[in-house]
Every structure is written in structure tokens, then in C-alpha cells.
C-alpha positions in Angstrom: 0.1 0.4 0.1 1.2 3.1 -0.9 1.7 6.2 1.4 -1.2 8.0 0.0 -3.7 4.5 0.7 -2.2 4.1 3.9 -3.2 8.0 5.2 -6.3 7.1 3.5 -6.7 3.7 5.8 -5.7 5.7 8.8 -8.7 8.7 8.0 -11.3 5.7 7.5 -10.1 3.7 10.7 -10.7 6.9 13.2 -14.1 7.1 10.9 -15.1 3.7 12.2 -14.5 4.0 15.7 -18.3 5.8 15.9 -19.6 2.8 14.2 -17.4 -0.1 16.5 -18.3 2.4 19.3 -18.0 -1.1 22.2 -14.3 -0.9 21.1 -12.4 0.3 24.4 -11.4 3.7 23.5 -7.6 2.6 24.8 -7.6 0.0 21.8 -7.9 2.5 19.6 -5.0 4.6 21.4 -2.8 1.9 21.3 -3.3 1.4 17.5 -2.3 4.4 16.5 1.3 3.4 16.0 0.7 0.5 13.6 -1.6 2.7 11.4 1.0 5.7 11.8 4.4 3.5 11.1 1.8 2.1 8.0 1.3 5.7 6.8 5.0 6.8 7.1 6.5 3.7 5.9 4.5 2.9 3.1 6.0 2.4 -0.1 4.4 3.2 -3.6 3.4 0.3 -5.5 5.8 -0.7 -7.7 3.2 -3.2 -10.3 0.5 -1.9 -11.9 -2.7 -4.0 -13.3 -2.4 -4.0 -17.0 -6.0 -5.9 -16.9 -7.8 -8.6 -14.1 -5.4 -11.2 -15.3 -2.1 -9.5 -15.4 0.1 -7.2 -13.6 3.2 -4.6 -15.1 5.8 -3.4 -14.1 6.9 -0.5 -15.8 11.3 0.1 -14.6 11.7 3.7 -12.8 15.2 4.9 -11.0 13.7 2.4 -8.2 16.8 0.0 -9.1 18.0 -2.4 -8.5 15.1 -4.8 -7.5 15.0 -8.2 -7.4 12.4 -10.5 -6.9 11.5 -14.4 -7.0 8.3 -16.0 -8.6 7.0 -20.2 -8.5 5.4 -21.7 -11.8 4.6 -25.1 -11.9 3.2 -27.7 -14.3 2.4 -31.7 -14.1 6.4 -32.6 -14.2 8.2 -29.2 -13.3 8.3 -26.6 -10.9 10.4 -23.4 -11.0 11.8 -21.0 -9.2 12.4 -17.9 -11.3 15.0 -15.2 -9.6 14.9 -12.2 -11.6 15.2 -8.4 -11.2 16.7 -5.3 -13.1 20.0 -4.2 -12.1 21.4 -0.7 -10.7 22.4 -0.1 -14.3 18.6 -1.5 -16.3 20.3 -4.8 -17.1 18.5 -8.2 -16.5 19.2 -10.4 -13.6 18.1 -14.3 -14.1 18.3 -17.2 -12.3 16.2 -20.3 -12.7 16.4 -22.9 -9.8 14.2 -25.7 -11.9 12.8 -28.9 -10.2 11.6 -32.3 -11.7 9.5 -33.6 -8.7 9.3 -37.3 -10.8 12.9 -37.7 -10.5 13.7 -38.7 -7.0 16.7 -38.5 -5.4 18.2 -40.5 -2.3 17.2 -40.5 0.6 14.1 -40.6 -1.2 12.2 -38.3 1.3 9.5 -35.4 1.7 12.8 -32.8 -0.5 13.8 -35.7 -2.8 13.2 -34.2 -5.9 15.7 -33.1 -9.0 16.6 -29.4 -8.4 18.9 -28.1 -10.6 20.5 -24.0 -11.0 20.5 -22.2 -14.5 21.8 -19.1 -15.0 22.3 -19.1 -18.7 20.9 -16.0 -20.9 21.3 -16.7 -24.5 21.2 -13.2 -24.7 24.7 -12.3 -23.7 25.5 -14.2 -26.9 23.9 -13.2 -29.7 25.7 -11.2 -32.3 23.8 -8.2 -34.4 26.0 -6.6 -37.2 29.5 -8.6 -36.2 29.1 -6.9 -32.3 27.8 -9.2 -29.3 24.5 -7.0 -28.3 25.4 -4.7 -25.4 24.2 -2.2 -23.0 20.6 -3.7 -22.0 17.9 -1.8 -20.8 14.8 -3.2 -19.9 11.7 -1.4 -19.7 8.5 -3.5 -18.6 8.3 -6.8 -17.3 4.8 -8.7 -17.0 3.4 -11.7 -15.2 0.2 -13.3 -16.4 0.7 -16.7 -15.3 4.3 -16.4 -17.5 7.2 -14.0 -17.3 7.4 -11.4 -20.0 10.9 -9.3 -20.1 10.8 -6.8 -22.6 14.4 -4.9 -23.1 15.9 -2.2 -25.4 19.8 -2.9 -26.8 22.1 -0.7 -28.5 21.8 -1.0 -32.2 18.0 -0.3 -32.3 17.1 -4.3 -31.2 13.9 -4.9 -29.0 14.0 -8.3 -26.9 10.9 -9.8 -25.2 11.7 -12.8 -23.1 8.7 -15.4 -22.4 9.3 -17.7 -19.8 7.0 -20.6 -18.5 6.8 -24.1 -17.8 5.0 -26.6 -20.0 1.7 -27.5 -18.5 2.3 -31.6 -19.7 5.9 -32.1 -19.9 9.3 -32.1 -17.9 10.0 -29.1 -19.9 10.7 -25.2 -18.4 10.4 -23.3 -21.6 11.5 -20.0 -23.1 10.7 -17.6 -26.1 12.7 -15.0 -27.3 11.7 -12.2 -29.7 14.3 -9.7 -31.6 12.9 -7.3 -33.6 15.3 -4.9 -35.4 13.9 -1.0 -34.6 16.3 0.7 -36.5 15.8 2.1 -40.1 18.6 -0.6 -41.7 18.6 -4.0 -42.5 20.6 -6.0 -39.5 22.4 -9.0 -39.3 21.6 -11.6 -36.7 23.5 -14.6 -35.6 21.9 -17.2 -33.1 24.5 -19.6 -31.8 23.3 -23.0 -31.7 23.1 -23.9 -27.5 23.6 -28.3 -26.4 24.7 -28.9 -22.3 23.6 -32.2 -21.5 24.7 -33.2 -18.0 24.6 -36.8 -16.1 23.8 -37.1 -12.3 26.0 -39.5 -10.3 24.3 -42.7 -10.5 25.0 -43.0 -6.5 22.2 -40.6 -6.0 19.2 -40.9 -7.9 16.4 -43.5 -7.2 16.4 -44.7 -10.7 20.2 -44.1 -11.0 21.4 -41.2 -13.0 19.3 -38.8 -15.0 20.1 -36.7 -17.7 19.8 -32.8 -17.4 19.5 -30.7 -20.9 19.6 -27.9 -22.2 18.9 -26.9 -25.8 18.3 -23.8 -28.2 16.2 -24.2 -30.9 16.2 -21.7 -34.0 19.9 -20.9 -34.3 21.5 -19.2 -37.8 22.0 -16.2 -39.4 19.2 -14.1 -39.8 19.0 -11.0 -42.1 16.6 -8.7 -40.4 15.2 -6.0 -42.3 13.2 -3.0 -40.7 10.4 -3.7 -38.2 11.1 -8.0 -38.8 11.2 -10.1 -36.1 13.2 -13.4 -35.4 12.5 -16.1 -33.0 14.0 -18.7 -31.1 13.7 -21.4 -28.2 15.2 -22.1 -25.2 14.3 -25.2 -23.1 15.2 -27.3 -20.0 14.4 -30.9 -19.0 15.5 -33.6 -18.0 14.7 -37.5 -18.1 15.7 -40.8 -17.0 18.4 -43.1 -18.7 17.0 -44.2 -22.2 14.8 -42.0 -22.5 14.6 -39.8 -25.6 15.4 -36.8 -25.4 12.9 -34.9 -27.7 13.0 -30.3 -28.2 10.1 -28.9 -26.8 7.6 -27.0 -29.5 8.1 -23.9 -27.6 5.4 -22.3 -29.1 3.0 -25.1 -28.9 3.8 -25.6 -25.2 2.7 -22.0 -25.0 0.0 -22.2 -26.5 -1.2 -24.7 -24.2 0.1 -23.4 -20.9 -2.0 -19.7 -22.3 -5.3 -22.6 -22.8 -5.0 -23.2 -19.2 -4.8 -19.7 -17.8 -7.8 -18.5 -19.6 -9.1 -22.0 -18.2 -8.9 -21.0 -15.1 -9.2 -16.8 -16.2 -12.9 -17.8 -17.4 -14.3 -19.9 -14.4 -14.8 -18.6 -10.9 -14.9 -14.7 -11.6 -15.0 -12.4 -9.3 -16.1 -9.3 -10.5 -15.7 -6.6 -7.7 -16.0 -2.7 -7.6 -12.0 -3.2 -6.4 -9.4 -4.0 -9.1 -6.8 -4.9 -6.7 -9.0 -7.8 -5.1 -10.5 -9.0 -8.3 -7.1 -9.1 -10.1 -5.5 -10.4 -7.1 -8.2 -13.1 -6.8 -7.4 -13.9 -10.0 -3.9 -14.8 -10.2 -4.4 -16.9 -7.0 -6.8 -19.2 -9.1 -3.4 -20.1 -11.3 -0.9 -20.7 -8.4 -3.4 -22.8 -6.5 -4.0 -24.8 -9.3 -1.3 -25.1 -11.3 1.0 -26.7 -9.0 -0.4 -30.6 -9.2 1.9 -33.3 -10.1 1.4 -36.2 -12.6 3.0 -39.1 -10.2 3.2 -42.8 -10.5 0.9 -42.3 -6.8 -1.9 -40.5 -8.9 -2.0 -36.6 -9.7 -0.6 -34.9 -5.8 -0.9 -31.2 -5.1 2.2 -29.7 -3.9 3.4 -27.0 -1.7 6.6 -26.3 -3.8 9.1 -23.8 -2.6 11.5 -25.9 -4.0 11.1 -28.7 -1.3 8.0 -29.9 -1.2 6.4 -31.8 -4.4 4.8 -35.5 -5.2 3.9 -35.5 -1.8 0.3 -34.3 0.1 0.1 -33.0 3.9 -3.4 -33.2 5.5 -3.2 -29.2 6.4 -2.0 -27.9 2.8 -4.0 -30.5 0.9 -7.1 -32.0 3.4 -7.9 -29.1 5.0 -6.5 -25.7 2.9 -7.0 -26.5 -1.0 -8.8 -29.3 -1.3 -12.2 -27.4 0.0 -11.6 -25.1 -2.9 -11.2 -27.3 -6.0 -15.4 -27.8 -6.5 -16.2 -24.3 -6.8 -13.1 -23.9 -9.7 -14.5 -26.5 -11.4 -11.0 -27.6 -12.6 -11.4 -31.4 -13.1 -7.6 -32.5 -12.7 -7.5 -30.4 -9.3 -10.7 -32.4 -8.4 -9.2 -35.8 -9.0 -5.9 -34.5 -7.1 -8.4 -33.8 -4.3 -10.1 -36.8 -4.3 -7.0 -38.4 -4.6 -4.8 -37.8 -1.2 -8.2 -38.4 0.5 -7.6 -41.8 -0.9 -4.1 -42.2 0.3 -5.3 -41.1 3.7 -7.8 -43.5 3.9 -5.0 -46.6 3.3 -3.9 -45.6 6.8 -7.3 -45.9 8.7 -7.0 -48.7 11.2 -9.0 -50.5 13.9 -6.3 -49.4 16.6 -6.8 -45.8 16.1 -3.5 -45.1 15.4 -3.0 -41.5 14.1 -3.2 -41.1 10.4 0.6 -39.4 8.9 0.5 -36.0 8.7 2.1 -36.7 4.9 2.3 -38.8 2.6 5.3 -38.5 0.5 7.6 -40.2 -2.2 4.7 -40.5 -5.0 2.8 -42.2 -2.4 5.3 -44.9 -1.1 6.2 -43.4 2.0 5.2 -41.1 4.7 6.5 -38.5 7.2 5.4 -38.2 10.6 8.2 -36.5 12.5 5.5 -34.0 14.2 3.5 -36.5 15.6 -0.2 -35.8 15.7 -1.2 -32.6 14.4 -4.4 -32.9 15.0 -4.4 -34.6 11.4 -7.5 -35.9 11.8 -9.3 -33.2 12.2 -7.8 -31.3 9.4 -9.0 -34.4 6.8 -12.5 -34.7 8.4 -12.7 -30.9 8.0 -11.6 -31.0 4.4 -13.0 -34.5 3.2 -16.3 -33.4 4.2 -17.0 -29.8 2.8 -15.1 -31.2 -0.1 -17.7 -34.0 -0.5 -20.4 -31.5 0.1 -19.3 -28.5 -2.0 -18.4 -31.4 -4.8 -22.1 -32.5 -4.9 -21.3 -36.4 -6.5 -23.1 -38.6 -4.1 -20.8 -41.6 -5.5 -17.8 -39.8 -4.3 -19.8 -38.8 -0.8 -20.0 -42.5 -0.3 -16.4 -43.1 -1.1 -15.1 -40.1 1.6 -18.3 -41.4 4.2 -16.0 -44.1 5.9 -13.0 -41.7 6.3 -14.6 -38.9 8.3 -16.5 -41.5 10.2 -13.0 -43.4 11.4 -11.5 -39.2 11.8 -14.2 -37.8 13.8 -14.3 -40.7 16.1 -10.6 -40.4 16.2 -11.3 -37.1 17.8 -13.3 -38.2 20.1 -11.3 -41.2 21.7 -8.2 -38.1 22.3 -11.0 -36.0 24.0 -9.2 -34.9 27.6 -10.8 -34.2 30.6 -12.0 -30.1 29.4 -13.7 -31.8 26.5 -11.2 -30.6 23.8 -8.7 -32.9 21.9 -5.4 -33.7 22.3 -2.5 -33.8 19.9 1.1 -33.7 19.9 1.8 -30.4 18.1 -0.5 -28.1 15.5 -0.4 -27.1 12.1 3.5 -25.2 12.8 4.8 -28.6 14.1 6.2 -27.3 17.3 7.4 -24.2 15.4 5.2 -22.3 18.3 3.9 -23.6 21.4 1.1 -25.3 21.4 0.2 -27.1 24.4 -1.8 -30.8 24.6 -4.6 -29.1 23.2 -5.1 -26.4 20.7 -7.4 -24.3 19.6 -7.3 -24.7 15.7 -7.5 -28.6 16.3 -10.5 -28.2 18.2 -12.4 -25.9 15.9 -11.6 -28.0 12.8 -12.9 -31.1 14.7 -16.4 -29.0 15.2 -16.9 -28.1 11.7 -15.8 -31.3 10.5 -19.4 -32.4 13.3 -21.6 -30.0 11.5 -20.4 -31.1 8.4 -20.6 -34.6 8.9 -24.9 -34.1 10.1 -25.2 -32.1 6.5 -23.6 -34.9 4.1 -25.0 -37.7 6.4 -28.3 -36.2 6.2 -28.0 -36.6 2.4 -26.5 -39.5 1.8 -29.2 -40.9 4.2 -27.0 -42.4 6.8 -28.4 -43.5 10.3 -30.2 -40.4 12.2 -29.5 -41.8 15.7 -25.7 -41.2 14.3 -26.2 -37.9 12.6 -27.9 -36.8 15.9 -25.0 -37.8 18.3 -22.9 -35.7 15.7 -25.1 -33.0 16.2 -24.7 -33.6 20.0 -20.8 -33.8 19.8 -21.0 -30.6 18.3 -22.8 -28.5 20.9 -21.5 -30.4 23.5 -17.9 -29.4 22.1 -18.8 -25.8 20.9 -19.3 -25.4 25.3 -15.8 -26.7 25.6 -14.2 -24.7 23.4 -15.6 -21.6 25.4 -14.8 -23.1 28.6 -11.3 -24.4 27.9 -10.2 -21.8 25.3 -12.3 -18.5 26.7 -10.2 -16.1 28.0 -9.1 -12.0 28.4 -5.4 -12.2 27.6 -3.5 -9.0 26.9 -6.4 -7.0 27.4 -9.0 -8.8 24.8 -11.8 -10.7 25.5 -10.7 -14.2 23.3 -9.4 -17.1 23.5 -6.0 -18.6 24.6 -4.2 -21.1 22.1 -3.3 -23.8 24.1 -3.6 -24.1 28.4 -1.4 -21.9 29.7 -0.7 -19.8 27.0 -0.2 -16.0 28.0 0.3 -13.9 24.3 -1.9 -13.6 21.7 -1.8 -16.5 19.0 -2.4 -15.7 15.3 -4.9 -19.1 15.3 -7.5 -17.4 18.0 -9.4 -16.4 14.8 -10.0 -20.2 13.7 -13.2 -20.6 15.6 -14.8 -17.6 13.4 -14.2 -19.5 10.3 -16.3 -22.2 11.9 -19.1 -19.9 13.0 -18.3 -19.4 16.8 -18.9 -15.9 17.1 -19.4 -15.9 20.9 -15.9 -13.7 21.5 -15.5 -12.4 18.0 -15.3 -8.3 18.9 -12.7 -9.0 21.2 -11.2 -11.5 18.6 -10.9 -9.1 16.1 -9.8 -6.3 18.2 -6.9 -8.6 19.1 -6.2 -9.6 15.8 -6.2 -5.8 14.4 -4.1 -4.7 17.0 -0.1 -4.1 17.5 -0.1 -6.8 19.3 -0.3 -8.8 16.1 -0.7 -7.1 12.9 2.3 -5.8 11.3 3.1 -4.7 8.0 2.6 -8.1 6.4 -0.2 -9.6 8.0 -0.4 -11.2 11.4 2.7 -12.4 13.3 1.8 -16.0 14.9 2.8 -14.8 18.5 2.1 -11.4 19.5 5.9 -9.9 19.8 7.4 -12.2 17.4 8.8 -11.0 13.7 7.4 -14.6 12.5 4.5 -14.3 10.0 2.6 -17.4 8.5 -0.3 -16.3 5.6 -2.8 -19.2 6.1 -3.3 -17.4 9.6 -3.8 -14.2 7.9 -6.0 -15.7 5.8 -8.4 -17.4 7.7 -8.2 -14.3 9.7 -9.3 -12.0 7.2 -11.8 -14.9 6.1 -13.1 -15.1 9.9 -13.7 -11.2 9.8 -15.9 -11.4 7.4 -18.0 -14.1 8.6 -18.3 -12.4 12.0 -20.0 -9.5 9.5 -17.1 -6.8 10.4 -17.1 -6.0 6.8 -15.7 -2.7 6.9 -12.9 -3.8 8.9 -12.4 -7.1 6.7 -12.2 -5.1 3.4 -9.8 -2.5 4.7 -7.1 -5.5 6.0 -7.9 -7.7 2.6 -7.6 -4.5 0.5 -4.4 -3.6 2.3 -3.4 -7.2 2.7 -4.0 -8.0 -1.2 -2.3 -4.7 -2.5 0.9 -5.6 -1.1 0.9 -9.1 -2.3 0.2 -8.3 -5.9 1.8 -4.9 -6.3 4.3 -4.4 -3.8 7.8 -5.9 -3.6 7.7 -10.0 -3.7 4.4 -10.6 -6.3 1.7 -11.8 -7.3 0.6 -14.3 -4.8 0.1 -15.1 -1.5 3.6 -16.3 0.8 4.0 -19.2 3.1 6.0 -17.3 6.1 8.9 -15.8 6.6 11.6 -15.5 7.6 11.5 -19.1 7.6 11.2 -19.6 3.6 11.6 -16.1 2.8 8.2 -16.5 1.5 7.8 -18.7 -0.6 4.7 -19.2 -2.9 3.5 -22.5 -2.0 0.2 -23.2 -4.0 -2.2 -24.2 -1.0 -1.9 -20.6 0.7 -3.8 -18.8 -2.7 -6.2 -21.7 -2.1 -6.9 -20.0 1.1 -7.3 -16.5 0.0 -9.9 -17.1 -3.2 -11.8 -19.0 0.4 -11.6 -15.4 1.8 -14.3 -14.6 -0.9 -16.2 -17.4 -1.2 -16.8 -18.6 2.8 -16.2 -14.7 3.9 -17.4 -12.5 1.7 -19.6 -14.3 0.2 -20.9 -16.6 3.3 -20.6 -19.5 1.6 -21.6 -22.6 3.6 -22.2 -26.0 2.2 -25.2 -27.7 3.6 -25.7 -30.7 1.2 -24.8 -32.2 -1.8 -27.0 -30.1 -3.8 -27.3 -26.6 -1.1 -25.7 -24.1 0.7 -26.5 -21.2 2.9 -25.6 -17.8 1.9 -24.6 -14.6 3.9 -22.6 -11.9 1.8 -21.3 -9.1 3.2 -21.5 -6.6 0.2 -18.7 -3.8 1.7 -20.8 -0.2 2.2 -20.1 1.9 -0.7 -20.5 -1.4 -3.0 -23.8 -1.4 -5.1 -22.8 -4.7 -6.3 -20.2 -7.9 -6.4 -20.6 -11.5 -7.8 -18.8 -14.3 -8.9 -19.1 -16.0 -12.8 -19.0 -19.4 -13.5 -18.6 -20.7 -10.0 -19.1 -24.9 -10.0 -19.9 -26.8 -7.3 -22.8 -29.0 -6.3 -23.0 -30.9 -9.3 -23.8 -27.7 -11.1 -22.6 -24.4 -12.7 -24.1 -21.0 -11.7 -23.9 -17.5 -11.3 -24.0 -15.2 -7.9 -25.0 -12.3 -7.7 -25.3 -9.6 -5.1 -26.5 -6.1 -5.3 -26.8 -2.8 -2.9 -31.4 -2.7 -2.5 -32.8 0.5 -0.5 -30.3 -0.5 1.8 -30.5 -4.3 1.7 -28.9 -7.3 0.0 -30.2 -8.4 -2.9 -29.1 -12.6 -4.0 -29.4 -13.7 -7.6 -28.5 -17.0 -8.2 -28.8 -18.1 -11.7 -28.0 -21.5 -13.4 -27.6 -21.5 -17.4 -28.8 -17.7 -17.3 -32.4 -19.1 -15.1 -32.9 -16.8 -12.1 -33.1 -19.8 -9.8 -33.1 -17.5 -6.8 -34.2 -13.6 -6.5 -34.5 -12.5 -3.0 -33.7 -9.0 -0.8 -32.1 -10.2 3.0 -32.5 -8.1 6.0 -29.0 -7.7 7.6 -29.6 -10.4 10.3 -31.1 -13.1 7.3 -28.9 -15.6 5.8 -30.4 -17.3 2.6 -30.7 -21.0 1.0 -29.9 -22.2 -2.3 -31.2 -25.3 -3.4 -30.8 -26.8 -6.6 
């Protein structure tokens, strides 16, 4: 957020006080340093949206600047480290990952990774001289990376970098244009590099890593003419044939995939930053799925997490999102993940592993029980409901039931679920029982009742789930409810005396008993930082996943004004700031890697928070949209889910909210809601 926007943020926060009159004045006062800090330290955005699906950096004098972004396909992922040096030349490095080429030991991190710093532009010769004095003038991100430069000698160069959608290849297209008035002679060298890895470091022995250039030679370019050549990087097992990638064809396929994401689940609001951030998040959320021998596996990425699944990132975070996007391969990966976890159900009720790794051939359980059964039950039940497929729901029902029973067997004397750790795996204390696991179990029980009714399951069993949920809600209040650091909110675990970011999670499961104090605490200087929520009060560590849960919960709790202020701030920083264009994992750990599931959580801020979608059956959901003040409309077009495709429109109507739900152009719901009212959509 630039300085002007931060100051607007400050003024709005003062105005908000008259609305939030129940907030103690002392909390407003202590919040001022954070607001002032944001205002005074705010920087001008580096990037601007160039349309709803792209952002552009027009190079100015704020140099040098570097950044990194991850892009993925079914057999490859790449972290591209790019930037512009002080002299306006390009800085470019590639760390390419082949998740299906496993290394020894074949553990969580055992993907073949190689770094490449080759810049073929440095090898080009024009009129018998090397190209010199590059001046990058524009970089565009749109699911690809496009870098536009000028060189001495009236040559423009456009580089386009992207992963193949299906091949183990990273592709680059180079276009050189003669912008002068005279013909030039261009020499493009032949580049062939082949290296072989140590056979004792690969599960399948040696791997061959290949770099190739297509369309080399000598070209005479008249004024205005363009020459093209292509660079590709691949790796393969011994015995596999090396086939040069058809980069133009791969570009067509990459563009088609991005268009598929862009054309489905389309967010339209009066805020272009939110619209564009949502469009980008869909790309990162859905592109990072790898076709392993254990089936399609969604992978977080970050040069560490591939060909494996986790109970949090996949089962809990991303899988409930895929039905709404309607991405078939994403839905297949979600179902595949739950099937892998279901392999570990057992009569003794020993824990399901936290992670299934190495293409499904091994497990990781280094943090013990993290509350994984609650994560899986929560995600599987929501996924099954939203997908709206009876056969899938029936298949997942035994897994959901097993996980619920596991949690029931691990209730402590206070009636909440015990676990060895939580999803942060011991990075911060979580006690013997934590708020996150209890809240997920609560929501899973609610979803199980809805799902069981849709499937015609035994009413007595469903009634027991309902009763367990009611009791658990009371126990969550009794065990975790606390006045902490001046806020009427929650302690994260017994003995916890510092505010934690995950106090937000009850809000995401519709437990609003302490919503006022909890939201005040989340947005207080104790927790809120320039990059969202600190994991713990007084600590510099932040994880975007908790910030995204918090934003979803704030909207769900009806605090739309503050929710929008902070959502816009966060989205602007991630989309248009210094490290773009996706939500990140964490800092300082991982240096803000673009892990994929966080982008799914970003989209769920809108679906479950702003629009208030809550699945209640295989063909039904409740809808409680939170239309911000000053917005005349918000809508999501081409929504999938519940076995259908539909549009969702919310408009301002005489101070109330009018909801239109359309299926194939036909209105199936047209209702005006009071402030305290929600709607039920039944297909």
C-alpha cells in the first residue's frame, strides 16, 4: 500500500470508531502507532494491474530490485529469480525442479533440482558485435513471465518464460525485433548442454539434464522484422529419448490453461486490486499438481514440497476450494489425496500420517499427531458437500467417520481434542490441546450431519454428531475462552499467555461468542504487522495461512468494514508491492515462498467469508454475503459446485442485499435479505 493509501486507511479507521463504539478507546489509541507506521513507511507500488489477469512493472529509477516467483506444470516446477540491476540490465536465474525424478534419500525433499543462469541474449551477435547495454523497460506477469528490453543497435528483445503444462520441460521464447532504419545481421548460436547426474544419488540411477536452443543460425532482419528462437530445459531418466520441446505449442497450452482458470470462478467487484489478486491466486492454487505414480498430487512447492500431500495444505486448505473452481484435474488430485489418507485407517485408531510422500510410497510423521484427523475430516466433509457427487461422498464417508471417531477418542478432561502439536509442527508452543484442532473437529461434525442427511445415513448417528458438536462448542468456550493481553478472546492452549494468530479460527467455523474481542486482538499492534498477522504477539514471524483464515473469519463474523480495509491492504501488498503476485508461506522461514495452498486459502476468503457460502448438502448451501458499504454490487460468475455451474450476484437494494443465483441464465433465487438474514440455495 502506498503512502496515500495508508493515510486513507488511517482516516477510515478513525471514522470506523463511531461505528465500532463498543471498542475500548484504549485499544484505538494503542492501534495508532501501527497505522502511523504503515502510513509513514508505506512505499509506492512497484506494479500496476494491466488488466484483470496481468500485472506490469514499468521500470523506473528504483533500482536495483529483485524478486522470485514459482510456476508449475504436471512434471516440473521452477522458481525464477529475476530482477533489474542498477544499470537496468536483467538479472535472471532459474531453479528448476523435476518432482518425478527422485533422489536419495527418497524423502519429502527428494526431487531433482538444478540451477541455470544461462542468458542467451549475452551470446547474440548483431552486425558482428555482441548485444550490449541492455535496458529492461517492462516486465509482465500473467501466469508467465515476459521481460521486454532494448539494446544498443536498435534491437528490442522480448523474453517469455513458462513451464510446460504436461512435459518435464521449462520453456523460453525469445523475440528480437529490428527497430532501426537499416537491415541488421543477427547470429543466434546453437546451444546444446547435456549433463549426467551421479548414479548413486538417484532412485533410478543417473538422470540426464538437457538444455537446448531451437532456431539458431544467421538471419537478415529488415526494419520492423522479428526473429524468434527458443530455449528449453528438461531432465529425464537414462534410456528416455531427448525430444526438443515445441515451445510455441507449449505456449499455446499454457495460455489455454491460464484462460481456463481465468474464465471460471470469476470475481467481479468495484475493487480492481481484489479482482486481479483473486484471478492470480486461482493460477497458483491450481497449477501446482504433479502427475506422480501415486496419482495426481497437489504440492505446496517452494523447492521442497513436491510429489507428496499433507493433512493441512491439501486435505484442509486447498481441496475444499477445487469444487468451486471446477478444475477437473484439481478435483482428481483432491480425491486422490483423501484416498491416500484413507489407506491408513485402522481399528486401533493410531494416527493417520501427517504427510504421504515420495509419490505415495512413504510417509512423514516427524511432528507426531498434529491434529491431522481433524484437518482431514474438516476438509473431506466440505469437499464432498461442495462437489455434490453422491458416489464421491459415499466413498469419503468412511474416512470422515473414522477421523471423527479418532477425535472423539482423544478428548481430554476439558472435552477438547488432544494432539502432539499443531500445523506449525512445534515452531510455536501448542500445548496438549489447541484451539485450531478443536475448531476443525467442531466444523467437521457439523458438516458430517449435513453430508449424512444427504446420503441417508442413520439418523441416530447424525444426532449424536450434532450433540457432540453442541457439547464441543461449549467446551471450546470453557477451555480456551480467556481475557488475554486486554482482549476478550481465546488462549491458544492451556497456559498460553500471549496472543496467537490462530485465535481467528473459531470465526471461520461460525463461533462468534468472542468475535468483538478476537477481531480487535487480530488487528491490534500486538498481532498485526505490515505483512499481516504475527504468529505470536511480539514475534516477527508471520505465516500467511493464519492471516487468510483471519480475513475469512472477520467477514464471516460480519465485520465487513474492517475486513475490507485489511483485505485490500494485504492484497495490494502481495499483488503490487515488492514481492508479487501471490500469497506466501512464511517469513523468515522460507523467505516468503509462493506455496500453492495459500492461494487456495486466499480464494476461500471470498467464497466463505465475503460471500458467506456454507455447504449444507450435496445440492444446497447457505449464503450470507457481506456487501461492503459503498459497493453497489459484487458477483462471482461461472461458479462450479454441488454438481452444477451457476452465477452468484449480490447488489445493494434500498439499503439491503439483493441476491440473484442463476443457473444457465435462469434465475433460481431472487431474494432481498435483511442484515440479520441469510439465504438457502437449493438446486
